[in-house]
C-alpha positions as CSV (number, residue, x, y, z in Angstrom):
1,M,35.6,26.5,53.1
2,L,36.8,25.9,56.9
3,A,40.3,26.5,55.9
4,G,39.7,29.6,54.1
5,T,37.6,31.2,56.9
6,L,40.7,30.4,59.3
7,A,42.9,32.1,56.9
8,T,40.7,35.2,56.8
9,F,40.5,35.2,60.6
10,C,44.3,34.8,60.8
11,L,44.8,37.7,58.5
12,L,42.4,40.1,60.4
13,V,44.0,39.1,63.8
14,A,47.5,39.8,62.2
15,A,46.3,43.2,60.9
16,S,44.8,44.0,64.2
17,A,48.2,43.2,66.0
18,Q,49.9,45.4,63.8
19,A,47.5,48.4,64.0
20,G,49.0,51.2,65.7
21,T,48.0,54.8,66.8
22,V,49.3,58.2,65.4
23,T,48.8,61.4,67.3
24,V,48.5,64.5,65.1
25,A,48.6,68.2,65.8
26,V,46.5,69.7,62.9
27,A,46.0,73.3,62.1
28,A,42.6,74.5,62.8
29,N,41.6,75.3,59.3
30,F,42.2,71.5,58.2
31,A,40.3,69.9,61.0
32,G,37.2,69.1,58.9
33,P,39.1,67.6,56.0
34,M,41.5,65.8,58.4
35,A,38.5,64.0,60.1
36,R,37.4,62.7,56.8
37,I,40.9,61.6,55.8
38,A,41.4,59.9,59.2
39,E,38.3,57.8,58.6
40,G,39.6,56.6,55.1
41,F,43.2,56.0,56.6
42,A,41.8,53.8,59.4
43,A,39.6,51.8,57.1
44,A,42.5,51.2,54.8
45,T,45.1,50.6,57.5
46,G,43.5,49.6,60.7
47,H,45.6,52.5,62.3
48,T,44.0,54.8,64.8
49,V,44.3,58.7,64.5
50,K,44.1,60.9,67.5
51,T,44.0,64.7,66.5
52,S,44.2,68.0,68.3
53,A,43.3,71.1,66.4
54,G,44.7,74.4,67.0
55,P,46.9,77.3,65.6
56,T,50.1,76.4,64.2
57,G,52.2,78.8,66.2
58,K,50.8,77.4,69.4
59,F,51.6,73.8,68.3
60,Y,55.3,75.0,67.6
61,S,55.6,76.1,71.3
62,Q,54.1,72.9,72.4
63,I,56.3,70.6,70.3
64,I,59.6,72.3,71.4
65,Q,58.5,71.8,75.0
66,G,58.1,68.1,74.4
67,A,54.4,67.6,73.6
68,P,54.0,63.9,72.3
69,F,52.8,64.6,68.8
70,D,53.9,62.3,65.9
71,L,52.9,64.5,63.1
72,L,52.2,68.2,62.5
73,I,49.8,69.1,59.8
74,A,50.6,72.8,59.7
75,A,48.9,76.0,58.2
76,D,52.2,77.0,56.7
77,D,55.6,75.8,55.4
78,A,57.7,77.8,57.6
79,T,56.9,76.0,61.0
80,P,57.7,72.5,59.7
81,K,61.0,73.8,58.3
82,K,61.7,75.6,61.6
83,L,61.0,72.3,63.5
84,I,63.6,70.4,61.3
85,A,66.2,73.0,61.6
86,D,65.6,73.0,65.5
87,G,66.0,69.1,65.7
88,H,62.4,68.4,66.6
89,A,61.4,67.0,63.2
90,V,62.6,64.5,60.6
91,A,64.7,66.3,57.9
92,G,63.1,65.6,54.3
93,S,59.8,64.5,55.6
94,N,58.2,67.9,55.0
95,F,55.9,68.4,51.9
96,T,53.1,70.5,50.9
97,Y,49.7,68.9,51.0
98,A,47.5,72.0,50.3
99,I,47.5,75.6,49.2
100,G,45.3,77.5,51.7
101,V,42.6,79.9,50.2
102,L,41.5,83.0,52.2
103,V,37.9,84.3,52.2
104,L,36.1,87.2,53.6
105,W,32.9,85.8,55.1
106,S,29.7,86.5,56.7
107,A,27.2,84.2,58.1
108,Q,24.4,86.6,56.8
109,P,23.6,86.6,53.0
110,A,24.2,89.9,51.0
111,V,26.8,91.4,53.6
112,V,29.9,90.4,51.8
113,D,30.0,91.3,47.9
114,D,32.1,89.6,45.3
115,Q,34.7,92.5,45.4
116,G,35.2,92.8,49.1
117,A,34.1,96.5,48.8
118,V,32.4,96.1,52.2
119,L,35.6,96.4,53.9
120,A,35.9,100.0,52.9
121,S,32.3,100.8,53.4
122,G,32.5,101.1,57.1
123,R,29.0,99.4,57.3
124,F,30.2,96.9,60.0
125,N,31.1,97.0,63.7
126,K,33.5,94.2,64.2
127,L,35.8,92.2,61.8
128,A,37.3,89.0,63.0
129,V,40.8,87.7,62.2
130,A,42.9,84.8,63.5
131,N,45.9,86.0,65.7
132,P,48.5,86.9,63.0
133,K,51.2,85.8,65.3
134,L,50.0,82.3,65.6
135,A,47.8,81.7,62.7
136,P,49.0,81.9,59.0
137,Y,45.5,82.8,57.8
138,G,45.6,85.7,60.4
139,A,48.7,87.1,58.9
140,A,47.4,86.9,55.5
141,A,44.3,88.6,56.5
142,M,46.4,91.7,57.8
143,Q,48.4,91.6,54.5
144,V,44.9,92.0,52.7
145,I,43.8,95.0,54.9
146,Q,47.1,96.6,54.5
147,A,47.0,96.1,50.6
148,R,43.7,97.7,50.5
149,S,45.1,100.7,52.7
150,L,42.6,100.1,55.4
151,T,44.7,99.5,58.3
152,D,44.0,102.7,60.3
153,A,40.2,102.4,59.4
154,I,39.9,98.9,60.4
155,T,42.2,98.2,63.2
156,P,39.7,99.6,65.9
157,K,37.1,97.2,64.7
158,L,39.2,94.1,64.8
159,V,38.3,90.9,67.0
160,T,41.0,88.5,67.2
161,G,40.7,84.8,67.6
162,E,43.2,82.6,68.9
163,S,43.0,80.2,66.0
164,I,41.0,80.4,62.7
165,A,38.5,78.0,64.2
166,Q,37.8,80.6,66.9
167,T,37.6,83.3,64.3
168,Y,35.0,81.4,62.4
169,Q,32.9,81.1,65.6
170,F,33.0,84.8,66.2
171,V,31.4,85.3,62.7
172,F,29.1,82.3,63.0
173,T,27.6,83.5,66.2
174,G,27.2,87.1,65.1
175,N,29.9,88.4,67.5
176,A,31.5,89.8,64.3
177,E,29.4,90.7,61.2
178,L,32.3,89.5,59.0
179,G,35.7,87.9,59.0
180,F,38.6,86.5,57.4
181,V,38.5,82.6,57.4
182,A,39.8,79.7,55.4
183,L,37.7,78.7,52.3
184,S,37.8,75.1,53.6
185,Q,35.6,76.4,56.7
186,V,32.8,77.5,54.5
187,V,32.8,74.9,51.8
188,V,31.2,71.7,52.8
189,P,31.1,69.1,50.0
190,G,27.8,68.4,48.7
191,K,26.2,71.5,50.3
192,P,25.8,75.3,49.3
193,V,28.1,77.8,51.0
194,T,26.0,79.8,53.8
195,G,25.8,83.5,54.2
196,S,28.1,85.5,51.7
197,H,31.7,85.7,51.0
198,W,34.5,87.0,48.8
199,R,37.4,84.8,47.7
200,V,40.2,87.1,48.2
201,P,42.5,87.3,45.1
202,S,45.8,85.6,45.7
203,N,47.8,88.6,44.8
204,L,46.6,90.4,48.0
205,Y,48.5,88.0,50.3
206,G,51.4,85.7,50.4
207,E,50.8,82.0,49.3
208,I,49.7,79.9,52.0
209,R,51.6,76.5,51.6
210,Q,50.4,74.1,54.1
211,D,53.0,71.5,55.0
212,A,53.0,68.2,57.0
213,V,56.1,66.9,58.7
214,L,57.2,63.9,60.6
215,L,58.2,64.8,64.2
216,K,61.0,63.2,66.2
217,N,58.5,61.6,68.4
218,G,57.0,59.7,65.5
219,A,60.0,58.7,63.7
220,K,59.7,55.2,64.8
221,N,55.9,54.9,64.6
222,P,54.9,52.9,61.5
223,A,51.3,54.4,61.8
224,A,53.0,57.9,61.6
225,T,54.9,57.3,58.4
226,A,51.9,55.6,57.0
227,L,49.5,58.4,57.6
228,L,52.4,60.8,56.1
229,D,52.2,58.7,53.1
230,Y,48.3,58.6,52.9
231,L,48.0,62.4,52.8
232,K,49.8,62.1,49.4
233,S,47.4,59.4,48.1
234,P,44.6,60.1,45.5
235,A,41.9,59.3,48.0
236,A,43.4,62.1,50.5
237,K,44.0,64.6,47.7
238,A,40.2,64.1,46.5
239,V,39.1,65.1,50.1
240,I,41.4,68.0,50.3
241,Q,40.3,69.4,46.9
242,S,36.7,69.0,47.7
243,H,37.0,71.3,50.6
244,G,38.4,74.2,48.5
245,Y,42.1,73.9,48.8
246,G,44.4,74.5,45.9
247,G,47.7,72.5,45.3
């Protein structure tokens, strides 16, 4: 019995000694799911995950300037590819972990209808979108507005967030009556969706393929490669799907 206890102790000590830290830049829309995934990953491996959430375009600028991130979990697939082409990420390490879903959302019930007709109604003062130059969800929002031929009518009412997280806050606090956000921000597993929302048909905007990629800084970090592999696991995929993502 004593021998078994000692053996277990030795295994725990060895696992602790091998545990590492991985630093992750994560797209703002994926911050919630990533927190849950990080918990499961830490429990399974002993590794620690440190995350910074923000707009993908801003992370690109930081990474090429030498920011010490090991992984980028982006809101698009173009940025990881560009980082590989620029020599800042490991070729062949990128893959799609989720398909983003865009919604028009209001924190108040009965404001947004199930066809998105409120956009053309004029019955709102402010519409929040993420910066389309930095955030793929913002670019998708502008595509929807254009597809509905509402650019001239809505442009004066736009409030632009630096990220999709700030865009959500504009709507949540009432600074904008409605806004385009990620479905994952309003879907909390086990809880009803608050307010009112319209799930935008996918034919109104380009597919939001969200890719992860191993950065050159994390190429020799076992914890980084382990987390990249964990993102492909059934446990991680279950979390991702429970937050409303496709793929």
